[in-house]
C-alpha positions as CSV (number, residue, x, y, z in Angstrom):
1,M,-122.3,23.2,-57.0
2,S,-121.6,19.4,-55.7
3,H,-119.9,18.4,-52.8
4,T,-116.2,16.7,-52.8
5,K,-117.3,13.3,-53.9
6,G,-115.2,9.7,-52.1
7,A,-113.6,9.7,-49.2
8,I,-112.7,11.5,-46.3
9,E,-109.3,11.1,-43.7
10,Y,-108.4,12.6,-40.7
11,S,-105.4,15.1,-41.9
12,E,-103.4,17.6,-40.2
13,V,-104.1,17.2,-36.0
14,T,-103.4,19.6,-34.2
15,C,-104.7,20.3,-30.2
16,N,-106.8,23.0,-31.0
17,A,-108.2,21.6,-34.6
18,I,-108.4,18.2,-37.0
19,D,-108.2,18.9,-40.5
20,L,-110.8,16.0,-42.4
21,V,-109.4,15.6,-45.6
22,S,-110.7,14.4,-49.7
23,K,-108.8,10.8,-49.9
24,E,-108.8,11.2,-53.5
25,D,-108.0,14.8,-54.0
26,D,-106.3,16.0,-50.6
27,V,-108.5,18.8,-50.2
28,V,-109.9,20.2,-47.0
29,V,-113.2,19.2,-46.9
30,T,-114.5,20.7,-42.9
31,Q,-112.4,21.0,-39.9
32,V,-113.7,20.1,-36.3
33,M,-112.1,22.6,-33.7
34,G,-112.1,23.2,-29.8
35,E,-114.4,26.0,-29.0
36,E,-112.5,29.2,-28.6
37,G,-109.2,27.7,-29.7
38,D,-109.3,26.0,-26.5
39,D,-107.4,21.7,-27.1
40,L,-110.3,19.5,-28.2
41,S,-112.5,17.8,-26.3
42,A,-113.2,14.2,-25.9
43,R,-116.3,14.8,-27.7
44,E,-115.3,16.7,-30.1
45,I,-112.9,14.5,-31.2
46,D,-115.9,11.7,-30.9
47,N,-117.7,14.3,-33.3
48,A,-115.0,14.0,-36.1
49,H,-115.3,10.7,-36.0
50,R,-118.7,10.9,-36.0
51,L,-118.6,12.7,-38.8
52,V,-115.5,10.8,-41.3
53,L,-117.9,7.2,-40.6
54,C,-120.9,9.0,-41.5
55,W,-119.7,10.7,-45.2
56,N,-117.6,7.3,-46.0
57,S,-120.6,5.3,-45.3
58,H,-123.6,7.6,-46.1
59,D,-123.4,6.3,-49.9
60,D,-123.0,2.7,-49.1
61,L,-126.2,2.5,-46.7
62,L,-128.4,4.6,-49.2
63,V,-127.5,2.0,-52.0
64,A,-128.9,-0.9,-49.3
65,C,-131.7,0.5,-48.3
66,K,-132.1,1.1,-52.6
67,A,-132.0,-2.7,-52.6
68,A,-133.9,-3.7,-49.3
69,L,-136.9,-1.2,-50.6
70,E,-136.8,-3.1,-54.3
71,F,-136.4,-6.6,-52.8
72,I,-139.7,-5.7,-50.4
73,G,-141.5,-4.7,-53.9
74,R,-140.5,-7.7,-55.6
75,S,-141.5,-10.6,-52.3
76,N,-144.9,-11.5,-51.2
77,K,-145.2,-8.6,-48.8
78,T,-145.4,-9.5,-44.7
79,D,-146.6,-7.0,-41.8
80,W,-142.5,-6.7,-41.4
81,D,-142.3,-5.9,-44.7
82,N,-145.5,-3.2,-44.3
83,E,-143.8,-2.0,-41.0
84,I,-140.0,-1.1,-42.9
85,T,-141.2,0.0,-46.3
86,P,-141.9,3.8,-45.2
87,V,-139.1,3.8,-42.9
88,L,-136.4,3.0,-45.7
89,E,-138.5,5.2,-47.8
90,A,-138.4,8.1,-45.6
91,A,-134.4,7.1,-44.8
92,I,-134.1,7.3,-48.7
93,A,-135.8,10.1,-49.3
94,K,-133.3,12.2,-45.9
95,A,-130.4,11.1,-47.0
96,E,-131.3,12.3,-51.3
97,K,-133.0,15.8,-50.2
98,G,-132.2,16.3,-47.1
99,K,-135.4,16.4,-45.7
100,T,-138.0,13.7,-44.6
101,N,-141.2,12.6,-46.2
102,E,-142.7,14.8,-42.3
103,E,-141.4,18.3,-44.2
104,E,-142.2,17.6,-47.4
105,P,-146.0,15.8,-47.7
106,Q,-145.9,13.5,-50.6
107,E,-149.6,13.2,-52.5
108,K,-151.4,10.1,-52.1
109,E,-151.7,7.7,-55.2
110,G,-155.7,8.4,-56.1
111,N,-155.9,12.2,-55.4
């Protein structure tokens, strides 16, 4: 099974829930609700905004990280490149697999 593709947006907003809906096929992806039927708090509304921001920027950020890593691989290495490479690799792994490099040890070359 795969997740819903494409961007999401806010749809129905009531006093105690916000539907986050796929722009392409109008499917409710998730819903942010107030605690135990209460009106939405500012934090819950901010969480809904954050979910939309993260969902909609994820694919572009992943492409940018991969492009930066590819560029570093083709360039003359600097200390900064050596410091940023593991950060990019960890971000890509987390975005693609939902895991960090610490959770899934990688074999070192030559072993």
